[in-house]
Steps between C-alpha positions, in 0.01 A plus 500: 500500500507541121257323271773274353579346839129457580445314171794274577366418849152426362647271230704306756193456724297367206772251412523386861123455513497292183789284625319436828179406317691256280669349806163452672363331187788252495457426872129432452569280200763304691256442787271290276546124542568386143422135564154575641394786276243414235595821327857373466385171350285689252793730435708197403248421229461862394874555466539192282224625272673842477185663638703779656749549218347830390344671798361783286312257275214270602600133501346287227471219760202509736465269799187285493378509859281235656620233258529139613843335455559422134809284556529193721814358665317195635693263274841642594735459798353827633158345552369589844698823533315831510475661156440864415342563162446799274353562158563794267343595168664712231306761308558291185327198657808306612483341847766420758437251782730471802572240767736584788582242766746527787772760549876522450542568872314183607641148514239335277530515118359806329367571154396806305345435160300705253331365189399763247265424214559761232259602231786512250850347513770729633876454474693489827820698459620500859722234658369266768722677755356837400153358550596379850588860586135592449393300806470713811602219738832452320568871540480455877727194494736537200582167334848366425485355149698195395622431145234234444226553241239246395225419256204390712245281323148550637141476383510881471771467236877531529622741764843657550636430848785641710640378832561735791532505877338725758562561868206660681499552878759225535307255280713373209305384197583366154277625222408468135355804325318457169312675223365436150753615239421600143156587365190339646140568596567311824757660729622345826734663748598404854747340739512209743729478803574233759762431765498144366744496204325198347162677488664790319655291224400645164320182391297492823401864463393430141274219619362720779398760240362213291256417781359851542140487388220741424199446723261558210488237228417775252828673588683170459359470149628850417849395609488192279376707206795739537753218474560285195471124576862454388614736775349286777777278633587321822625739768875526552803724466817519291800728543493782248879498477674165452755605763227481761394143424634375831339786691162413353477188717694611808347662810558874518750464786729303265517770236548811713 
């Protein structure tokens, strides 16, 4: 057999070996139970912080291990549900605290929220929908967005909200995603979902976010210092587009 044919056979065998290795990797990955994997929950937070955006470069965000929960949901409708929590610190001194309660594939309401305290104000140039795409859980259960955008008034400042629906393992939920638009030292991003359309009204989600508290009083004081007194208003929601005024007060099932 000539050398050209031998080289061709060797190349084909190498390709077959690589393909088989990749297939095995996918099978192993698929065998992991997403809902029970702590790594997956942490991955949800990491993906939203863009920690894996540049694999060749070290992430500027470092997880703070062994930290006690910084955020409390005790004053919200999620009180009593199990809550996962994470904390990350940026190399520039900024800090991001996370609270994750429930799951899209479970009947009870679920919430993912991160509150980032920046050292310096940064301008958000991505849309609220683009920010929802950063959450790992919404990559597993792609949302169906509705043409309903809101201004959510909370003690964390005004947030931009968008309505969407998700179906996960047969569970249909109505959701509001939100983030802080513009330039701010305080950045909030997250989403709330419920199979109860009234719970997922934009104004109710705004008041849920309103009732998220820091456990530490010192952290609470930092939040107050980052917001001008004039920006602190009663919680509520208003349609961003006048055409959606009716949708702002209707359950999600009425505006599908």
